[in-house]
C-alpha positions, 0 to 999 in steps of 0.5 A, spaced: 499 500 500 503 505 497 497 512 496 492 514 500 487 513 495 490 506 494 488 505 501 482 507 501 480 504 495 481 497 498 477 498 504 471 500 499 471 494 496 472 489 503 468 493 507 462 497 502 456 496 507 460 497 514 460 504 517 465 508 516 462 515 518 457 517 523 454 524 524 450 527 528 443 529 525 437 531 528 439 529 535 442 522 533 448 519 529 447 517 523 451 512 519 455 513 513 458 506 508 464 506 506 461 505 498 457 511 500 463 515 503 467 513 496 460 515 491 461 523 496 469 523 494 468 522 487 463 527 486 467 532 491 474 531 486 470 531 480 466 537 482 474 540 484 476 538 477 471 541 473 472 548 477 479 547 474 483 544 479 489 541 476 494 537 480 498 540 485 494 546 486 493 546 493 487 547 497 486 549 504 481 546 509 479 549 516 472 546 519 470 542 526 471 535 524 466 532 521 463 528 515 464 534 509 472 535 512 475 528 511 470 528 504 472 533 502 481 532 503 479 525 500 476 529 494 482 534 493 486 528 493 482 524 488 483 531 483 490 530 484 490 536 489 494 538 496 490 538 502 492 544 507 489 542 514 488 548 517 486 549 526 480 552 527 483 555 533 487 560 527 485 567 528 483 571 521 490 575 521 497 573 521 496 566 523 490 564 517 493 569 511 500 567 512 499 560 512 494 560 506 499 566 502 504 561 503 502 555 501 500 559 494 492 555 497 488 557 491 481 554 494 479 554 500 473 550 504 471 552 509 465 551 515 460 557 517 464 558 524 470 559 520 467 563 513 468 571 516 476 570 517 477 567 510 473 574 508 476 579 511 483 576 509 482 574 502 482 580 499 489 580 501 491 573 498 492 574 491 492 567 489 486 564 493 480 564 487 474 561 490 472 559 497 468 552 498 462 554 504 460 547 507 453 550 509 453 556 505 454 563 505 448 568 502 453 574 502 459 570 498 463 573 492 459 570 485 465 567 483 464 561 490 461 556 491 458 550 496 459 544 498 454 541 494 454 545 489 461 542 488 457 536 489 452 536 483 457 539 478 461 533 480 455 528 479 454 532 471 462 531 471 462 524 472 456 522 467 461 524 462 468 524 463 468 518 468 474 515 465 478 523 464 477 523 473 479 516 473 485 517 469 487 522 474 485 519 481 489 513 478 495 516 477 496 519 483 504 517 485 506 515 493 511 521 492 506 526 490 504 531 496 498 530 500 497 534 506 502 540 507 501 541 514 503 547 519 506 546 525 503 549 532 507 556 531 511 557 536 515 561 532 514 567 527 512 564 521 511 556 523 513 551 516 509 546 512 511 540 513 510 536 506 507 530 508 506 525 501 501 519 500 507 514 501 508 517 508 500 516 510 500 510 507 506 507 511 504 510 517 498 507 517 501 500 516 507 502 521 501 503 526 498 498 526 504 493 528 502 496 535 495 495 534 489 490 532 483 495 530 476 491 529 471 492 524 467 493 529 470 498 532 468 505 533 472 512 535 469 518 537 474 523 534 474 529 539 481 531 537 482 538 532 482 533 526 487 538 523 493 534 527 497 528 524 495 525 531 488 524 530 488 525 521 492 519 521 490 515 528 483 515 527 482 517 520 486 512 516 487 507 521 481 505 522 479 506 514 484 501 514 481 496 518 474 497 515 473 500 522 468 507 524 469 515 526 464 519 529 465 526 529 464 531 535 457 534 535 459 542 534 456 547 539 454 554 538 461 555 540 467 551 542 465 550 550 459 548 548 461 543 543 467 542 548 462 539 553 459 534 547 464 529 549 462 526 555 454 525 552 456 523 545 462 518 548 455 514 551 451 514 545 457 512 541 460 506 545 467 507 543 472 502 543 478 507 543 479 514 543 485 517 542 486 523 547 491 529 550 494 531 556 489 537 557 483 531 555 485 527 561 486 531 566 479 533 564 476 526 565 479 526 572 476 532 574 469 529 571 470 521 574 473 524 581 467 530 582 462 524 580 465 520 586 465 526 591 458 528 590 457 520 593 459 521 599 466 521 604 464 513 604 464 511 597 470 518 596 474 513 602 473 506 598 475 509 591 481 511 594 483 506 597 481 501 591 485 506 587 491 504 592 490 497 591 490 498 584 496 501 583 499 496 588 498 491 583 499 494 577 506 497 579 509 499 573 505 495 568 510 492 565 510 487 571 503 488 573 500 481 578 507 478 577 510 476 584 508 478 590 502 483 588 498 477 585 495 476 593 492 483 591 487 480 585 482 477 589 480 484 592 482 489 585 477 483 582 472 486 587 473 493 586 473 492 580 465 489 580 462 494 584 466 500 582 470 502 577 466 498 571 460 504 573 466 509 571 467 505 565 459 505 564 460 513 564 465 512 557 459 507 553 462 501 557 465 497 550 472 501 551 478 498 552 483 503 551 486 511 550 492 512 546 495 519 549 499 523 543 501 530 543 504 532 550 507 526 555 501 524 559 504 523 567 505 518 570 500 519 575 495 519 570 497 513 566 496 510 573 489 512 575 487 510 568 490 503 568 486 502 575 480 504 573 481 499 567 481 503 562 488 504 560 491 511 557 497 508 553 502 513 551 504 514 545 510 518 541 510 522 535 510 529 530 507 531 524 514 531 520 514 523 522 506 522 519 506 522 526 506 515 529 514 513 532 512 509 538 506 507 542 504 503 549 498 498 548 495 494 552 499 488 553 506 492 553 505 498 557 511 501 563 509 508 565 513 513 564 515 511 557 513 512 551 512 505 549 515 500 543 517 501 536 512 501 531 515 496 525 517 498 519 522 503 521 529 505 525 530 509 530 537 510 533 539 515 539 545 520 537 549 525 540 550 533 539 556 530 533 550 525 530 553 519 532 548 512 535 548 511 543 548 505 546 542 502 549 540 506 555 544 513 553 541 520 552 541 523 546 537 525 541 531 521 537 533 520 530 527 516 525 528 513 518 522 510 514 517 511 508 513 515 513 518 521 514 516 527 510 519 529 504 521 536 507 518 543 508 514 547 503 518 552 500 524 552 506 530 548 503 534 550 509 530 548 515 528 541 511 536 540 510 537 541 517 531 536 519 532 531 514 538 528 513 540 523 508 533 520 509 534 520 517 529 525 521 533 529 527 526 531 531 530 535 536 527 530 542 531 528 548 530 520 550 533 513 550 531 505 549 530 502 555 532 494 555 526 492 553 526 496 547 521 501 550 522 509 548 522 514 553 522 522 551 525 527 555 524 533 553 526 538 547 533 539 546 532 547 544 528 548 551 533 546 554 536 550 562 544 552 561 547 554 567 552 559 568 558 555 567 554 551 561 552 545 563 545 543 560 538 540 563 532 538 560 527 541 564 521 538 562 521 533 567 522 537 574 515 541 571 512 535 569 513 532 576 510 540 580 504 539 576 502 532 576 505 531 584 502 537 586 494 540 587 496 546 588 501 546 583 497 548 575 502 550 571 510 551 571 516 553 566 522 553 569 527 558 566 536 559 566 539 562 561 546 562 563 544 565 570 548 563 578 540 558 579 534 557 575 527 560 577 521 559 576 514 561 574 508 558 577 501 558 576 497 557 582 491 551 583 487 558 588 481 553 589 485 547 591 490 551 595 484 556 598 481 549 601 487 547 604 487 555 608 479 553 609 482 546 612 487 549 616 482 554 619 484 561 615 480 565 611 482 565 604 484 573 602 486 575 608 494 578 609 495 572 614 492 567 608 496 570 602 502 568 606 501 561 608 498 560 600 504 562 598 508 557 603 504 551 601 507 552 594 514 554 597 514 546 599 512 543 593 517 545 592 521 544 597 519 537 596 524 536 591 530 538 594 534 534 600 530 533 606 523 533 602 519 526 599 522 526 593 529 529 594 534 526 590 530 526 584 532 531 580 539 534 581 537 540 586 542 545 581 537 545 577 530 546 581 528 554 582 532 557 587 526 563 586 519 562 585 514 568 581 507 566 582 504 569 576 498 573 575 495 569 570 495 562 566 497 560 560 493 559 555 491 559 547 488 566 547 493 570 551 498 565 546 502 563 551 500 555 549 499 553 542 494 549 538 496 543 542 497 545 549 505 545 549 508 552 552 511 557 548 516 558 552 519 564 548 513 568 548 512 566 555 518 568 557 518 575 554 510 576 557 512 575 564 519 579 561 519 583 569 518 578 574 523 573 571 528 580 572 525 580 579 526 573 580 535 575 580 534 580 585 536 579 593 528 580 594 526 573 589 530 569 595 523 569 599 517 566 596 513 571 601 513 577 598 510 584 594 509 581 587 507 574 588 502 577 594 499 582 589 499 576 583 496 572 588 491 577 589 488 578 582 487 570 582 
């Protein structure tokens, strides 16, 4: 299998009557079979050709996940074009304009929720000839067209030109670019990742060596469809097996859409879900909130059940081995009376989550494994289409990113590109048919990133003796001491957030300074509950000072004498701490669309706080600047 078109044609032939797409319509989910989807794809692709589309033309696509999203993408590919999938979170200004202009899109397919963004900037995009409105548009330009009109034109075109159209898609080559997928925008000019037909087809086969999906399986694809993780792991991996993909019910606002996730999960009863840490944390909060609502007795029992499960499961790889077997009878009881009820809230058929994006903390992995819905951490990046490794049900090791997919090579290299022995830390370097063609119109960055067929990921990690890959963070986010020594901060930051109920977000900083400093976003509701337990009224001067001491205590737990002592070299733990007056969010551009910190922007945004952290006054966390910051929460 060498192209997406070959993948789809094969699945349509094997599973014509299986449902491929589920979409909410008139209050309930309705299915569209592989054969029905294929008919729509041919019509849409033929419609694009009838509109004058040529081989290699770029077409933008900005929409929430829905049937028309994948039908549009496949139609573009069948017409010989290149899809430029765009995040619905992009603003119309420079973010969207840059991508459309840089890729040279001739057309764009857009849903009604984002049509105004395109209309605002279209006059500044001379190459953009036509807008295709998925939901129609009364105020459209005379040259514009609706999705249904494209299908109608395609239907007419196929009646007289079917052989011509078949010739177009049958001559699509493995090396032809399928997508230009833009990086998340942590820099001013994001790079356009060129992923070929072969990149996707190969990565689907590679991913299938990690997980078997039943043809009767369903997933709810609630992650953005433009992201390579959902794109490959949901849309194309499920296609490969003849399984089905449900789209999330779209609300009137993004928040309303997010609130539909639990409801839609119950309706679809998925067998597998793709998740990211931010969603996983919300799922856990929901579970714990429901347990608390049942009263103190149930909450105590649940906490004890978790303890037993944690002991039995240990690190996942040695689950139930040795003396741990003594916990099995009690765990089975707890599973029957507690954990099974939680799983019913997720439809009752969920085998596992696959976690992608940022690293999922070990505590969350333990939690979901305990309740019988393992959240298996994987690793990949868009430049690799994206799947490289994953934990799977029979091979889980908490803290790792799992076993490598077959039919690709991974090596760990030092700064000079030399391969390191097993267990040694270095840069993760990947080779295989899934590695991108390069960056669109950026030969310099392409040559730096892909060398002799090897993709230099910029991620630091190592392989252990059991073949599990550990990802430790980015080289580019290194802390650099005054003596030039370097250290990756992600592990410390994640530990502080994951192990402390009082810290929501954390970024460490050291750019050749005498010591490391830390910027912390507090979890004020949790801190206030703790203050009330201690008999203090939140908001008073005494309580504010105590709140700062609580945060300091959480950091000190990693220093000599603390309960997490020796977890990290002490010189890289923060000597001074700034409590921030606001969180890192997508709205203030301090998180990118994959919910990862944009370090450069955080450093600039909180420049004054950072300068203060290297003054004598900052050595005491109870200082006026931190007190003032807490008052803003």
